[in-house]
N, C-alpha and C positions, 0 to 999 in steps of 0.2 A: 835557680835563683838563689838557693842557699849555697854557702861556701864559694861565693863569687862565680857560680856556674848557673847557666840558665836551663840546665837539664833538671826538670822538676816534675814529680808526680803528685798531684793534688786530688784528694777525694773530698767532695763537698757532700755533706749529709744533712738531712733535715726532713721536714714534712711538707706535704703539698700546700701550696699557697705562700711559702716563705721566700720564693724568688731565687731558687738555686740555679735555674737556667740562666737568668740574667747575670748572676755572679760568674757563672762559667763563661758567658759571652764576653764579659769585661776582661777576664783573664786571657781569653783568646785574643782579644784586641791588643792587650798589653804585649803578648808574645809577638804579634805581627809588627807592632810599632818598634820593638827592639830587634826585629829581624830573625825571629825564631818560628819554627813550625809548631803547630798546636792541634791536637785532636781532642774532641769532646764526645762523651757518650753518657746519656742520661737513662737511668733505670728507675721505673716506678714500681714500688712494692705493692701499692694499691692505687687504683686510678682516681679515686675521689679525693677531694680536698681533705687534708689531714693524714693521708697515708704516707708511708716512708718513701723518700725520694733520694737517690744516690746519683751523683754526677762525677764521672771520671774526667780529669783534665790532665793531659800529658804534654809537656813542653820540652822540646829538644831541637837540635839542628835539623833532624828529620824524624818524624814520628810515623811508624808503620801501623801500630795498633793503638786504639784509644783506651784499651782496657788495662786497669791496674790490678795486679794480683795481690792477695793477702801478704802483708809484710813488706810491701814495695812502696807504700805512700810516704813521701817526704813530709807531707802536710796533710792533716785532716782538718777541714774547716767545718765545724759542727754548729748548725743553727739552733740546736736544741740538745739538752743534756742527755736524755735517754738515747738519742740517735748517736751521740758521741760514744756512749757506753757500748751500744750495739755493734758499731763498726770499728772499734778500737784495734781489733786484730789486723786491720789493714795497714796500720802504721809500722814503719820500719823502726829498728831498735833506737836509732838516734834521731827519729823524726819529732815533729812538733804538732801538737793538737791545739788548735784555736777553738775555744768553746764559748759559745754564747750561754750565759747563766740563766737560761729560761726553761721553764717546764711547759710543755704542751701535752696534755693528757691524751693518750691513745684511747680508742673506743673501748677496749676491754677494761681499762681502768675506770673510765666514765661509767660503765655498766656495772662496776663492782666485782668483776670476775677476776681481776688481777690488781696488784698494788704497784704504785710507782716506786721504783727502788730509792732508798734513802742513801745519802752520802755518796752519790755517784762520783763527784770530783775527787773525793778523798780515796775512793776505791781505785780510781784510775792512777792517782799519784802513788798509791801503795804498790802498784804494779810497775813503778818506775817510768811512767809515761810523762813526758815533758809537756806541761799544759800551760797555755796562755789563756787565762780567764778574762772574759769580756762581758760587761753588762751592756750587751748590744741593744736591748730594748730601751734602756734609759737614754743611751746616746741617740738612738733613732728618734725618740720623742723630742729630744733636744734639737735634733735636726729639722723637726717639723712633721714627722710621719712615722708611725710604727712599722710600716712596710719597708723602711730603708735599713732594717737590721742587716740584710744581705750586703749592702754597700759598706756599712760600718765594718763588717768583718773582712771585706776585701781591703779596706783601708789598713786594718791591722796587719793583714798578710803582706801588703806592699811595704809597710814600714819595717817589718821584721826582715824583709828580704832586700832592704835598701833600694827599692824601686823608686826613682824620683817621683815626687808627687805630681809633677807636670805630666809625666807619662801616664800615670794612673788616671789623672783628670781627663786627658785626651781620649783614653780608652772608654771612660765613662760617657763622655759626650757622644762617642760613636755608637753607644749601646742603649742610651736612654732617650725617650721622647723629649723634645725641647721643653715642654711645659713642666717636666719633672727634673730638669737638669740642676736648677739652683738648690733645691732641697737635697738632692743626692750628692751634690758637690760638698755641701755642709756635712752630710753623713760620712762621706769619704774622709774629709779632713778630721772630723772628730775621732774616727777610728784610727787614722794615721797618728794623730797626736796622743791618743791613749796608749798605743803600742810603744811609742817612743818613750813615754814616761815609765813604762814597765820594763824596758830593756836594761 
């Protein structure tokens, strides 16, 4: 999708309950609509809500393996800042990291055993990582529901890759229950528009 090519490796990282699987399904639907193969693989670091969740999405003419190796991801879509930090080594040198500027404290931090790192985004930038910052939670609230952060970030990704909004919208409608479509369409548009302004 980048550089006018639909061969793209995307790592979606977040915590349980943020909707990474839905985000990957939307990307899979986009791939099918534009005539490409797509393979998905989801890995749960912890089974309960709040644990780390990583989803591999590979799009190409033909995809044999769904697994992305470190240094191979064209994009990392991070639903939470600490998860962006944790998985940054998967990004290729000229890749882009889309980061939701949200903190979700892991259990060791809540229990006082560890501290949440400060200046995560600045540290990533200091390592020459190309970051697209998104206030996904604010845009999700504007769309009508905090659980639409995942769709906001998909909208950002689509805009950065020049994927027509109508294609993303069609993929969304194939992936979301009818009663949630209107709210998620708004979230998709808000993400799309925010990325266009930052380009």
